[in-house]
C-alpha positions in Angstrom: 8.8 -27.5 -17.8 7.0 -29.9 -15.4 10.4 -30.6 -13.9 11.0 -26.9 -13.3 7.7 -26.5 -11.7 8.2 -29.5 -9.3 11.7 -28.4 -8.4 11.8 -28.0 -4.6 14.0 -24.8 -5.2 11.4 -23.3 -7.5 8.7 -24.1 -4.9 10.6 -22.7 -2.0 11.5 -19.5 -4.1 7.9 -19.1 -5.1 6.4 -19.4 -1.7 9.0 -17.1 -0.1 8.4 -14.4 -2.6 4.6 -14.8 -2.7 4.7 -14.3 1.3 7.0 -11.2 0.9 4.8 -9.8 -1.8 1.6 -10.3 0.3 3.3 -8.5 3.2 4.5 -5.7 1.0 0.9 -5.3 -0.3 -0.4 -4.5 3.3 0.6 -0.9 2.6 -1.4 -0.9 -0.6 -4.5 -2.3 1.1 -4.4 0.2 4.0 -4.0 3.3 1.6 -6.8 2.1 -0.7 -9.1 1.3 2.2 -8.7 4.6 3.8 -9.2 6.4 0.5 -12.1 4.5 -0.5 -14.0 4.8 2.8 -14.5 8.6 2.0 -16.1 7.9 -1.3 -19.9 7.2 -2.4 -21.0 3.7 -1.5 -21.7 2.6 -5.1 -18.3 3.4 -6.3 -16.3 2.4 -3.3 -15.9 -1.3 -4.3 -15.0 -0.1 -8.0 -12.2 2.1 -6.7 -10.7 -0.8 -4.6 -10.8 -3.2 -7.5 -9.6 -0.7 -9.9 -6.8 0.4 -7.6 -5.7 -3.2 -7.2 -5.9 -4.0 -10.8 -3.5 -1.0 -11.5 -1.3 -2.4 -8.9 -1.1 -5.7 -10.8 -0.6 -4.2 -14.1 2.2 -1.8 -12.7 4.0 -4.7 -11.0 3.7 -7.0 -14.2 5.0 -4.2 -16.5 7.8 -3.4 -14.3 8.8 -7.1 -14.2 8.7 -7.4 -18.0 11.1 -4.2 -18.3 13.6 -5.3 -15.6 16.5 -3.7 -17.5 14.7 -0.2 -17.2 14.1 -0.9 -13.5 17.6 -1.8 -12.8 18.7 1.3 -14.8 16.8 3.2 -12.2 19.5 2.5 -9.6 22.2 4.2 -11.6 23.4 7.6 -10.5 21.7 10.7 -12.0 23.6 13.4 -10.1 25.2 13.9 -6.5 24.4 16.3 -3.8 27.2 16.8 -1.2 28.5 13.5 -2.1 25.2 11.8 -1.9 24.6 9.9 -5.2 20.9 10.3 -6.3 19.4 7.7 -8.7 15.9 7.5 -10.3 14.7 5.1 -7.8 15.8 7.5 -5.1 13.8 10.3 -6.5 10.7 8.0 -6.9 11.0 6.8 -3.3 11.5 10.4 -2.0 8.6 12.0 -3.7 6.4 9.0 -3.0 7.3 9.1 0.5 6.5 12.8 0.7 3.1 12.2 -0.9 2.4 9.6 1.6 3.3 11.7 4.6 1.1 14.5 3.2 -1.9 12.3 2.5 -1.7 10.4 5.8 -1.2 13.6 8.0 -4.1 15.3 6.1 -6.3 12.2 6.7 -5.3 12.2 10.5 -6.2 16.0 10.8 -9.6 15.4 9.1 -10.2 12.5 11.5 -9.1 14.1 14.6 -9.1 17.9 14.6 -11.3 19.1 11.6 -14.9 20.1 12.3 -17.5 17.1 11.9 -19.2 18.6 8.7 -15.8 18.6 6.9 -15.1 14.8 7.4 -18.3 13.4 6.3 -18.1 10.7 3.6 -19.0 12.1 0.1 -22.7 11.6 -0.4 -23.6 10.5 -4.0 -27.1 11.9 -3.9 -25.5 15.4 -3.7 -23.2 14.8 -6.6 -24.0 14.9 -10.4 -22.7 12.2 -12.7 -19.8 14.2 -13.9 -18.8 15.1 -10.3 -19.0 11.4 -9.4 -16.6 10.4 -12.2 -14.3 13.3 -11.3 -14.2 11.9 -7.6 -13.6 8.4 -8.9 -10.8 9.2 -11.2 -9.3 11.6 -8.6 -9.0 8.7 -6.2 -7.7 6.3 -8.8 -4.9 8.8 -9.7 -3.9 9.2 -6.1 -3.9 5.3 -5.8 -2.0 5.1 -9.0 0.8 7.2 -7.8 1.4 5.1 -4.7 1.0 2.0 -6.7 3.9 3.0 -8.8 6.0 3.6 -5.6 5.0 0.4 -3.8 5.3 -1.6 -7.1 8.9 -0.4 -7.5 9.8 -1.6 -4.1 8.0 -4.9 -4.6 9.8 -5.6 -8.0 13.3 -4.7 -6.7 12.6 -7.3 -3.8 11.6 -9.9 -6.3 14.7 -9.3 -8.5 16.8 -9.7 -5.4 15.2 -13.1 -4.5 14.5 -14.9 -7.8 16.1 -15.0 -11.2 13.1 -16.6 -13.1 10.6 -13.9 -14.4 7.8 -16.6 -14.4 8.1 -17.1 -10.7 8.0 -13.3 -10.0 5.0 -12.9 -12.1 3.3 -15.9 -10.4 4.0 -14.6 -6.9 2.8 -11.1 -7.8 -0.5 -12.6 -9.1 -1.0 -14.5 -5.9 -0.3 -11.4 -3.9 -2.7 -9.2 -5.8 -5.3 -12.1 -5.4 -4.9 -11.8 -1.7 -5.2 -8.1 -1.7 -8.4 -8.4 -3.7 -9.8 -10.8 -1.0 -8.5 -8.8 1.8 -9.3 -5.1 0.7 -13.1 -5.1 1.5 -13.0 -6.8 4.9 -10.0 -4.6 6.0 -11.7 -1.6 4.6 -15.0 -2.3 6.5 -13.1 -3.1 9.7 -11.1 0.3 9.5 -14.3 2.1 8.6 -16.2 0.6 11.7 -13.4 1.5 14.2 -12.1 5.2 13.9 -9.3 4.3 16.3 -8.0 1.6 13.8 -8.2 4.2 11.0 -5.9 6.6 12.8 -3.5 3.8 13.6 -3.7 2.7 9.8 -2.8 6.3 9.0 0.0 6.4 11.4 1.3 3.2 9.7 1.2 5.0 6.4 3.3 8.0 7.9 6.0 5.5 9.1 6.0 3.9 5.6 6.4 7.3 4.1 9.4 8.0 6.5 11.0 4.6 5.7 10.5 5.4 1.8 12.3 8.7 2.3 15.1 7.1 4.4 15.5 4.5 1.6 15.9 7.4 -0.9 18.9 8.6 1.1 20.4 5.0 1.3 19.4 4.7 5.0 18.2 1.1 5.1 15.5 0.4 7.8 14.8 -3.4 8.1 11.1 -3.6 7.2 10.8 -6.5 9.7 11.0 -4.0 12.5 8.4 -1.8 10.9 5.9 -4.7 10.4 6.5 -6.1 13.7 5.8 -2.6 15.4 2.6 -2.3 13.3 1.4 -5.9 14.2 2.1 -5.2 17.9 0.3 -1.9 17.9 -2.6 -3.3 16.0 -2.9 -6.3 18.4 -3.0 -3.8 21.3 -5.8 -1.7 19.8 -7.8 -4.8 19.0 -7.6 -5.6 22.7 -8.7 -2.1 23.5 -11.7 -2.5 21.1 -12.7 -5.8 22.8 -12.4 -4.2 26.1 -14.5 -1.2 25.2 -17.1 -3.5 23.7 -17.2 -5.7 26.9 -17.6 -2.5 29.0 -20.5 -1.2 27.0 -22.3 -4.7 27.1 -22.1 -4.7 31.0 -23.7 -1.2 31.3 
């Protein structure tokens, strides 16, 4: 057992997969952060943690049922010579949900009246209403967790054969997500322009998921590079605006 853990191939496979899982988890963090920031302050952190815990459980369960996951790639039916599998359906509807949610949030942020985009105030809600808001948010997070988890697990299977390495990498990625969720959420909340940019990222991810469902493979490296570049430019814009305000 110790020889397996100290094997250089095992270490390299673990580090590579953990890094990829962390990158794939960025989508999760952005979606959870945007959703949580509209909730009452006292349940915001609980929603973040519960959502990420659900992501961990989903990923581990999918890893423990690899035969079922691999079965999702089998053709269910065909439309105009396009073979459709269970995985394709999950990615397609998950992508549609992400497009709908992100576009709705962008509309609320940019076009809707100010009164309609305020954060939900807990003082105006009864206990049952708060629970309803909480579980409604968890349900939305859960839907996207399943889609992102499927993508994550299929990536893991393609890189590593050992289930123990896969689970260890997933645990590391979710731990990182737990650490990063609050700082990222607070940063997005403080800067509305970053929030719109993050929602635009989610729309791109939704389009990528839909394209994947039709077997149109878009290298995720291109997508993440575009996201990182756009974010860097916007951070520079924020610094420039802060410097301009300070000099006035």
